[in-house]
NUDO-721700 format. One record per residue (C-alpha): x, y, z negated; residue number from 0; residue in one letter. Coordinates in steps of 0.02 Angstrom, whole numbers, plus 50000, padded with zeros to 5 digits. Each point is the difference from the previous one (the first is absolute). Layout:
<recs>
@east->X; north->Y; up->Z; num->NUM; residuo->A;
...
</recs>
This chain:
<recs>
@east->49184; north->50164; up->49249; num->0; residuo->M;
@east->50062; north->50084; up->49842; num->1; residuo->G;
@east->49929; north->50159; up->49925; num->2; residuo->R;
@east->50160; north->50095; up->50040; num->3; residuo->K;
@east->49988; north->49961; up->50186; num->4; residuo->S;
@east->49819; north->50061; up->49999; num->5; residuo->Q;
@east->50044; north->50166; up->49917; num->6; residuo->N;
@east->50029; north->50136; up->50129; num->7; residuo->F;
@east->50105; north->50106; up->49882; num->8; residuo->S;
@east->50128; north->49861; up->49974; num->9; residuo->T;
@east->49993; north->49906; up->50166; num->10; residuo->S;
@east->49928; north->50117; up->50130; num->11; residuo->G;
@east->50087; north->50127; up->50114; num->12; residuo->P;
@east->49988; north->50146; up->49879; num->13; residuo->T;
@east->50130; north->50090; up->50107; num->14; residuo->F;
@east->49871; north->50017; up->50138; num->15; residuo->L;
@east->49918; north->50159; up->49935; num->16; residuo->T;
@east->49963; north->50072; up->50172; num->17; residuo->A;
@east->49957; north->49886; up->50145; num->18; residuo->V;
@east->50065; north->50046; up->50172; num->19; residuo->D;
@east->49882; north->49905; up->50113; num->20; residuo->W;
@east->50119; north->50012; up->50147; num->21; residuo->S;
@east->50131; north->49906; up->49898; num->22; residuo->N;
@east->49992; north->49813; up->50031; num->23; residuo->S;
@east->50075; north->49961; up->49828; num->24; residuo->H;
@east->49861; north->50099; up->49916; num->25; residuo->H;
@east->49865; north->49918; up->50104; num->26; residuo->R;
@east->50067; north->49827; up->49959; num->27; residuo->R;
@east->50013; north->50041; up->49814; num->28; residuo->S;
@east->49823; north->50066; up->49987; num->29; residuo->V;
@east->49929; north->49849; up->50094; num->30; residuo->A;
@east->50094; north->49882; up->49882; num->31; residuo->A;
@east->49940; north->50095; up->49847; num->32; residuo->C;
@east->49817; north->49987; up->50051; num->33; residuo->L;
@east->50023; north->49813; up->50022; num->34; residuo->V;
@east->50075; north->49996; up->49825; num->35; residuo->Q;
@east->49848; north->50098; up->49944; num->36; residuo->G;
@east->49889; north->49855; up->50056; num->37; residuo->V;
@east->50109; north->49875; up->49905; num->38; residuo->Y;
@east->49988; north->50107; up->49843; num->39; residuo->T;
@east->49814; north->50030; up->50023; num->40; residuo->L;
@east->49973; north->49812; up->49993; num->41; residuo->E;
@east->50113; north->49985; up->49847; num->42; residuo->E;
@east->49900; north->50138; up->49915; num->43; residuo->D;
@east->49841; north->49903; up->50036; num->44; residuo->R;
@east->50071; north->49836; up->49936; num->45; residuo->R;
@east->50065; north->50078; up->49840; num->46; residuo->R;
@east->49849; north->50111; up->49968; num->47; residuo->G;
@east->50101; north->50161; up->50014; num->48; residuo->R;
@east->49891; north->50150; up->50037; num->49; residuo->A;
@east->49999; north->50187; up->49974; num->50; residuo->G;
@east->50163; north->50067; up->49928; num->51; residuo->P;
@east->50068; north->49821; up->49983; num->52; residuo->D;
@east->49987; north->49964; up->50187; num->53; residuo->A;
@east->50168; north->49995; up->50089; num->54; residuo->L;
@east->49941; north->50002; up->50180; num->55; residuo->A;
@east->49946; north->50183; up->50029; num->56; residuo->P;
@east->50174; north->50079; up->50005; num->57; residuo->P;
@east->50044; north->49890; up->50148; num->58; residuo->W;
@east->49876; north->50097; up->50107; num->59; residuo->W;
@east->49976; north->50164; up->49907; num->60; residuo->H;
@east->50186; north->50038; up->50021; num->61; residuo->S;
@east->49973; north->50014; up->50187; num->62; residuo->F;
@east->49827; north->50081; up->49999; num->63; residuo->N;
@east->49899; north->49844; up->50040; num->64; residuo->F;
@east->49842; north->49933; up->49920; num->65; residuo->L;
@east->49923; north->49826; up->50017; num->66; residuo->P;
@east->49829; north->50019; up->50081; num->67; residuo->I;
@east->49965; north->49814; up->50024; num->68; residuo->Q;
@east->50065; north->49849; up->49905; num->69; residuo->I;
@east->50005; north->49833; up->50091; num->70; residuo->L;
@east->49950; north->49857; up->49886; num->71; residuo->V;
@east->50006; north->49814; up->50035; num->72; residuo->D;
@east->49823; north->49935; up->49972; num->73; residuo->N;
@east->50065; north->49831; up->49940; num->74; residuo->H;
@east->50113; north->50051; up->49855; num->75; residuo->D;
@east->49955; north->50186; up->49988; num->76; residuo->L;
@east->50183; north->50048; up->50020; num->77; residuo->S;
@east->50051; north->50163; up->50082; num->78; residuo->I;
@east->50104; north->49965; up->50155; num->79; residuo->Y;
@east->49991; north->50165; up->50093; num->80; residuo->G;
@east->49944; north->50180; up->49997; num->81; residuo->A;
@east->49958; north->50144; up->50115; num->82; residuo->V;
@east->50090; north->50159; up->49950; num->83; residuo->F;
@east->49954; north->50174; up->50061; num->84; residuo->E;
@east->50127; north->50141; up->50008; num->85; residuo->F;
@east->49925; north->50139; up->49893; num->86; residuo->T;
@east->50101; north->50141; up->50078; num->87; residuo->N;
@east->49969; north->49961; up->50181; num->88; residuo->Y;
@east->50052; north->50160; up->50089; num->89; residuo->P;
@east->49915; north->49981; up->50169; num->90; residuo->Y;
@east->49818; north->50033; up->50040; num->91; residuo->H;
@east->50037; north->49916; up->50165; num->92; residuo->N;
@east->50100; north->49843; up->49960; num->93; residuo->H;
@east->50087; north->50012; up->50171; num->94; residuo->E;
@east->50070; north->50172; up->49958; num->95; residuo->A;
@east->50178; north->49939; up->49973; num->96; residuo->A;
@east->50107; north->49861; up->50074; num->97; residuo->P;
@east->49972; north->49832; up->49915; num->98; residuo->T;
@east->50180; north->49990; up->49941; num->99; residuo->A;
@east->49986; north->50166; up->49907; num->100; residuo->Q;
@east->49841; north->49981; up->49901; num->101; residuo->R;
@east->49935; north->49892; up->49860; num->102; residuo->P;
@east->49863; north->49872; up->50025; num->103; residuo->P;
@east->49828; north->50054; up->49951; num->104; residuo->R;
@east->49970; north->49822; up->49940; num->105; residuo->Y;
@east->50116; north->49860; up->49947; num->106; residuo->M;
@east->49936; north->49822; up->49983; num->107; residuo->I;
@east->50120; north->49898; up->49894; num->108; residuo->A;
@east->50005; north->49815; up->49955; num->109; residuo->F;
@east->50097; north->49918; up->49860; num->110; residuo->R;
@east->50093; north->49835; up->50009; num->111; residuo->G;
@east->49980; north->49837; up->49905; num->112; residuo->T;
@east->49983; north->50004; up->49811; num->113; residuo->I;
@east->50042; north->49830; up->49925; num->114; residuo->L;
@east->49901; north->50021; up->49839; num->115; residuo->K;
@east->49843; north->49917; up->49934; num->116; residuo->P;
@east->49850; north->50083; up->50077; num->117; residuo->G;
@east->50097; north->50051; up->50156; num->118; residuo->N;
@east->50103; north->49857; up->50065; num->119; residuo->R;
@east->49861; north->49887; up->50062; num->120; residuo->K;
@east->49926; north->50124; up->50123; num->121; residuo->Q;
@east->50168; north->50079; up->50044; num->122; residuo->D;
@east->50077; north->49832; up->50041; num->123; residuo->L;
@east->49845; north->49952; up->50098; num->124; residuo->K;
@east->50025; north->50155; up->50109; num->125; residuo->L;
@east->50186; north->49962; up->50012; num->126; residuo->D;
@east->49952; north->49829; up->50067; num->127; residuo->F;
@east->49880; north->50076; up->50128; num->128; residuo->H;
@east->50131; north->50124; up->50060; num->129; residuo->L;
@east->50140; north->49873; up->50010; num->130; residuo->W;
@east->49886; north->49892; up->50109; num->131; residuo->L;
@east->49953; north->50153; up->50103; num->132; residuo->N;
@east->49823; north->49964; up->49944; num->133; residuo->D;
@east->49969; north->50175; up->49931; num->134; residuo->H;
@east->49834; north->50020; up->50089; num->135; residuo->K;
@east->49923; north->49879; up->49876; num->136; residuo->N;
@east->50048; north->50116; up->49856; num->137; residuo->S;
@east->49872; north->50118; up->49924; num->138; residuo->T;
@east->50140; north->50121; up->49956; num->139; residuo->R;
@east->50046; north->50015; up->50183; num->140; residuo->F;
@east->49821; north->50033; up->50054; num->141; residuo->H;
@east->49969; north->50125; up->49860; num->142; residuo->T;
@east->50165; north->50087; up->50036; num->143; residuo->G;
@east->49965; north->50008; up->50187; num->144; residuo->L;
@east->49825; north->50069; up->49972; num->145; residuo->E;
@east->50070; north->50130; up->49879; num->146; residuo->T;
@east->50135; north->50056; up->50122; num->147; residuo->V;
@east->49875; north->50009; up->50143; num->148; residuo->S;
@east->49891; north->50117; up->49897; num->149; residuo->Q;
@east->50137; north->50109; up->49926; num->150; residuo->V;
@east->50092; north->50039; up->50162; num->151; residuo->I;
@east->49845; north->50088; up->50065; num->152; residuo->Q;
@east->50028; north->50140; up->49874; num->153; residuo->Y;
@east->50184; north->50039; up->50021; num->154; residuo->G;
@east->50181; north->49950; up->50024; num->155; residuo->H;
@east->50024; north->49834; up->49910; num->156; residuo->T;
@east->50150; north->49897; up->49945; num->157; residuo->W;
@east->50008; north->49817; up->49952; num->158; residuo->L;
@east->50125; north->49931; up->49874; num->159; residuo->A;
@east->50031; north->49837; up->49909; num->160; residuo->G;
@east->50131; north->49899; up->49910; num->161; residuo->H;
@east->50034; north->49814; up->50024; num->162; residuo->S;
@east->49829; north->49916; up->50007; num->163; residuo->L;
@east->49925; north->50174; up->50017; num->164; residuo->G;
@east->50114; north->50039; up->50147; num->165; residuo->S;
@east->49936; north->49843; up->50088; num->166; residuo->S;
@east->49824; north->50063; up->49971; num->167; residuo->L;
@east->50044; north->50174; up->50066; num->168; residuo->A;
@east->50089; north->49919; up->50148; num->169; residuo->L;
@east->49848; north->49894; up->50042; num->170; residuo->A;
@east->49886; north->50151; up->49993; num->171; residuo->I;
@east->50118; north->50111; up->50099; num->172; residuo->G;
@east->50018; north->49867; up->50134; num->173; residuo->R;
@east->49812; north->49980; up->50013; num->174; residuo->E;
@east->49972; north->50188; up->50018; num->175; residuo->M;
@east->50134; north->50013; up->50134; num->176; residuo->A;
@east->49951; north->49844; up->50096; num->177; residuo->K;
@east->49811; north->50016; up->49998; num->178; residuo->C;
@east->49973; north->50188; up->49989; num->179; residuo->H;
@east->50159; north->50079; up->50067; num->180; residuo->G;
@east->50022; north->50096; up->49837; num->181; residuo->I;
@east->50180; north->50011; up->49939; num->182; residuo->H;
@east->50004; north->50032; up->49813; num->183; residuo->I;
@east->50160; north->50060; up->49918; num->184; residuo->E;
@east->50044; north->49847; up->49897; num->185; residuo->T;
@east->50131; north->49972; up->49863; num->186; residuo->Y;
@east->50042; north->49817; up->49968; num->187; residuo->L;
@east->50111; north->49967; up->49849; num->188; residuo->F;
@east->50081; north->49827; up->49994; num->189; residuo->N;
@east->49879; north->49924; up->50125; num->190; residuo->P;
@east->50009; north->49809; up->50001; num->191; residuo->P;
@east->50074; north->49922; up->50155; num->192; residuo->F;
@east->49930; north->49825; up->50016; num->193; residuo->I;
@east->50150; north->49893; up->50045; num->194; residuo->T;
@east->50158; north->49930; up->49923; num->195; residuo->L;
@east->50114; north->50142; up->49937; num->196; residuo->P;
@east->50136; north->49979; up->50131; num->197; residuo->I;
@east->50060; north->50176; up->49962; num->198; residuo->E;
@east->50067; north->49935; up->49834; num->199; residuo->W;
@east->50130; north->49892; up->50088; num->200; residuo->I;
@east->50172; north->50081; up->49986; num->201; residuo->K;
@east->50078; north->49928; up->50158; num->202; residuo->S;
@east->49953; north->50108; up->50150; num->203; residuo->K;
@east->50039; north->49856; up->50118; num->204; residuo->T;
@east->49887; north->49876; up->49909; num->205; residuo->V;
@east->49865; north->50131; up->49983; num->206; residuo->K;
@east->50004; north->50044; up->50185; num->207; residuo->F;
@east->50001; north->49816; up->50048; num->208; residuo->G;
@east->49847; north->49962; up->49894; num->209; residuo->L;
@east->49907; north->50147; up->50075; num->210; residuo->R;
@east->50041; north->49943; up->50178; num->211; residuo->I;
@east->49937; north->49825; up->49960; num->212; residuo->I;
@east->49842; north->50070; up->49921; num->213; residuo->S;
@east->49968; north->50115; up->50149; num->214; residuo->S;
@east->50026; north->49859; up->50124; num->215; residuo->A;
@east->49882; north->49882; up->49907; num->216; residuo->I;
@east->49865; north->50133; up->49982; num->217; residuo->T;
@east->50013; north->50053; up->50183; num->218; residuo->A;
@east->49995; north->49818; up->50055; num->219; residuo->G;
@east->49847; north->49957; up->49896; num->220; residuo->V;
@east->49913; north->50158; up->50061; num->221; residuo->A;
@east->50035; north->49949; up->50180; num->222; residuo->A;
@east->49932; north->49825; up->49970; num->223; residuo->I;
@east->49845; north->50073; up->49914; num->224; residuo->A;
@east->49969; north->50099; up->50158; num->225; residuo->G;
@east->49845; north->50109; up->50000; num->226; residuo->A;
@east->49938; north->49950; up->49828; num->227; residuo->G;
@east->50023; north->50093; up->49839; num->228; residuo->A;
@east->50174; north->50053; up->50055; num->229; residuo->G;
@east->49926; north->50115; up->50132; num->230; residuo->S;
@east->49879; north->50073; up->49873; num->231; residuo->R;
@east->50149; north->50039; up->49889; num->232; residuo->E;
@east->50089; north->50087; up->50144; num->233; residuo->M;
@east->49843; north->50099; up->50044; num->234; residuo->D;
@east->49993; north->50060; up->49821; num->235; residuo->S;
@east->50186; north->50038; up->50000; num->236; residuo->F;
@east->49993; north->50104; up->50158; num->237; residuo->T;
@east->49859; north->50106; up->49926; num->238; residuo->A;
@east->50109; north->50056; up->49854; num->239; residuo->L;
@east->50161; north->50086; up->50060; num->240; residuo->P;
@east->49934; north->50178; up->49979; num->241; residuo->A;
@east->49968; north->49968; up->49815; num->242; residuo->W;
@east->50165; north->50022; up->49908; num->243; residuo->V;
@east->49986; north->49961; up->49813; num->244; residuo->P;
@east->50136; north->50043; up->49875; num->245; residuo->Y;
@east->50081; north->49843; up->49929; num->246; residuo->L;
@east->50106; north->50005; up->49842; num->247; residuo->F;
@east->50099; north->49842; up->49964; num->248; residuo->V;
@east->50146; north->49947; up->49891; num->249; residuo->S;
@east->50140; north->49888; up->50059; num->250; residuo->R;
@east->49996; north->49908; up->49832; num->251; residuo->S;
@east->49814; north->49968; up->50009; num->252; residuo->D;
@east->49961; north->49827; up->50072; num->253; residuo->P;
@east->49819; north->50050; up->50028; num->254; residuo->I;
@east->50029; north->50151; up->50113; num->255; residuo->S;
@east->50182; north->49993; up->50059; num->256; residuo->S;
@east->49963; north->49897; up->50155; num->257; residuo->E;
@east->49923; north->50153; up->50082; num->258; residuo->Y;
@east->50178; north->50068; up->50020; num->259; residuo->A;
@east->50052; north->49844; up->50094; num->260; residuo->G;
@east->49839; north->49989; up->50100; num->261; residuo->Y;
@east->50026; north->50170; up->50080; num->262; residuo->F;
@east->50190; north->49988; up->50018; num->263; residuo->K;
@east->49986; north->49832; up->50087; num->264; residuo->H;
@east->49906; north->50078; up->50144; num->265; residuo->R;
@east->50149; north->50107; up->50046; num->266; residuo->G;
@east->50121; north->49856; up->49974; num->267; residuo->D;
@east->49902; north->49889; up->50120; num->268; residuo->M;
@east->49993; north->50138; up->50131; num->269; residuo->E;
@east->50188; north->50020; up->49985; num->270; residuo->A;
@east->50032; north->49817; up->50044; num->271; residuo->I;
@east->49874; north->49999; up->50142; num->272; residuo->G;
@east->49865; north->49903; up->49908; num->273; residuo->A;
@east->49877; north->50143; up->49986; num->274; residuo->G;
@east->49862; north->49904; up->50090; num->275; residuo->G;
@east->50003; north->49858; up->49873; num->276; residuo->I;
@east->50001; north->50124; up->49856; num->277; residuo->E;
@east->49854; north->50100; up->50069; num->278; residuo->R;
@east->49894; north->49843; up->49999; num->279; residuo->V;
@east->50064; north->49949; up->49827; num->280; residuo->A;
@east->49972; north->50175; up->49932; num->281; residuo->T;
@east->49819; north->49997; up->50054; num->282; residuo->E;
@east->49959; north->49829; up->49925; num->283; residuo->N;
@east->50012; north->49903; up->49838; num->284; residuo->A;
@east->50000; north->49811; up->49993; num->285; residuo->L;
@east->49862; north->49998; up->49871; num->286; residuo->G;
@east->49881; north->50103; up->50104; num->287; residuo->S;
@east->50029; north->49930; up->50174; num->288; residuo->I;
@east->49877; north->49857; up->49973; num->289; residuo->F;
@east->49878; north->50095; up->49889; num->290; residuo->S;
@east->49884; north->50148; up->50014; num->291; residuo->S;
@east->50100; north->50099; up->49871; num->292; residuo->C;
@east->50118; north->50143; up->50042; num->293; residuo->E;
@east->50171; north->50008; up->49919; num->294; residuo->A;
@east->49998; north->50162; up->49902; num->295; residuo->L;
@east->50188; north->50015; up->49984; num->296; residuo->H;
@east->50029; north->50012; up->50189; num->297; residuo->L;
@east->50016; north->50186; up->50037; num->298; residuo->L;
@east->50048; north->50080; up->50165; num->299; residuo->P;
@east->50058; north->50166; up->49926; num->300; residuo->S;
@east->50056; north->50067; up->49831; num->301; residuo->A;
@east->50097; north->50130; up->49905; num->302; residuo->Y;
@east->50109; north->49883; up->49897; num->303; residuo->L;
@east->50089; north->50059; up->49843; num->304; residuo->S;
@east->50119; north->49878; up->49915; num->305; residuo->I;
@east->50062; north->50013; up->49822; num->306; residuo->N;
@east->50163; north->49906; up->49983; num->307; residuo->G;
@east->50040; north->50051; up->49822; num->308; residuo->S;
@east->49862; north->49916; up->49899; num->309; residuo->A;
@east->50067; north->49858; up->49893; num->310; residuo->A;
@east->49898; north->49851; up->49942; num->311; residuo->G;
@east->49826; north->49949; up->50053; num->312; residuo->F;
@east->49906; north->50107; up->49875; num->313; residuo->R;
@east->50083; north->50160; up->50058; num->314; residuo->E;
@east->50008; north->49952; up->50184; num->315; residuo->A;
@east->49815; north->49959; up->50009; num->316; residuo->H;
@east->49941; north->50136; up->49881; num->317; residuo->G;
@east->49905; north->50157; up->50048; num->318; residuo->I;
@east->50102; north->50118; up->49890; num->319; residuo->S;
@east->50153; north->49996; up->50114; num->320; residuo->Q;
@east->49906; north->50096; up->50133; num->321; residuo->W;
@east->49984; north->50164; up->49905; num->322; residuo->W;
@east->50179; north->50009; up->49935; num->323; residuo->R;
@east->50086; north->50165; up->50033; num->324; residuo->H;
@east->50171; north->49926; up->50041; num->325; residuo->E;
@east->49935; north->49863; up->50115; num->326; residuo->L;
@east->50108; north->49972; up->50155; num->327; residuo->E;
@east->49913; north->49912; up->50141; num->328; residuo->L;
@east->50045; north->49931; up->50170; num->329; residuo->E;
@east->49874; north->50060; up->50128; num->330; residuo->Y;
@east->49948; north->49916; up->50162; num->331; residuo->K;
@east->49866; north->50050; up->50124; num->332; residuo->Y;
@east->49928; north->49862; up->50108; num->333; residuo->Y;
@east->49879; north->50040; up->50140; num->334; residuo->L;
@east->49938; north->49855; up->50104; num->335; residuo->H;
@east->49989; north->50037; up->50185; num->336; residuo->N;
</recs>
């Protein structure tokens, strides 16, 4: 991450001088900027930048937030998340206005992987846990979950993350919804989808055929597994539909693009009369059917935003695309019944 990309005055949404909290573009931009603030906070730490030399503060000061808690990995001492408090919170009663028209009182943001000495070992270790759906053995997950559980008691709270950080936010949001019935407004930027990137295939016929084969295999294996881990997966899945996170993916990003195909395929299968097979396949993952781990990437419901204009992996998987003023997105709302 270069110094220019960390500098709010050269890379941030300086056009966003007044935030309209009822505007979804503004909400998305602020959430992305606070995630960038965590990235830059860690870079400040690594490079010994402090006081007037620190580059992180404008990423939150510009939107009237302050970090009130920094989340530090106890293995490598890196900063991977932060709790931000909105300093101009206008409501004595935080239920005074509709959720869609007010800012969060707190935002908990998680950065993604940093492949630099001092960061990559622990970041890749968490990547490995999350890709194996083994997040519950991660100290970052437990610390993040405990932090969220405490913070939400004091006011309206958002979750946000990018890449690895979005997987962490997703895991925490799922846990809060499934176990406590608490549906946190969650912004997931380039969340990893743990499968082959079928969405990258150009031929619609080949792509659809591969998805049908995949669905049939998954549904068949789930049926053979019977009442084992597959049923636990479905029990978890059916507890989640009322939680609708915001997903932001790029078609050119092999890490997150499969979410677009995952949700679209449901409708395609219904259209050809194979909805029953797809419902089973949607609620299960091959890797988790015979294990005690839940597949994080299986979501019943979502607000999906797709950026089709990003070019190249660095741009398509980067966080900066999500606060661009001219960004044109394709929107889809999926609610599992």
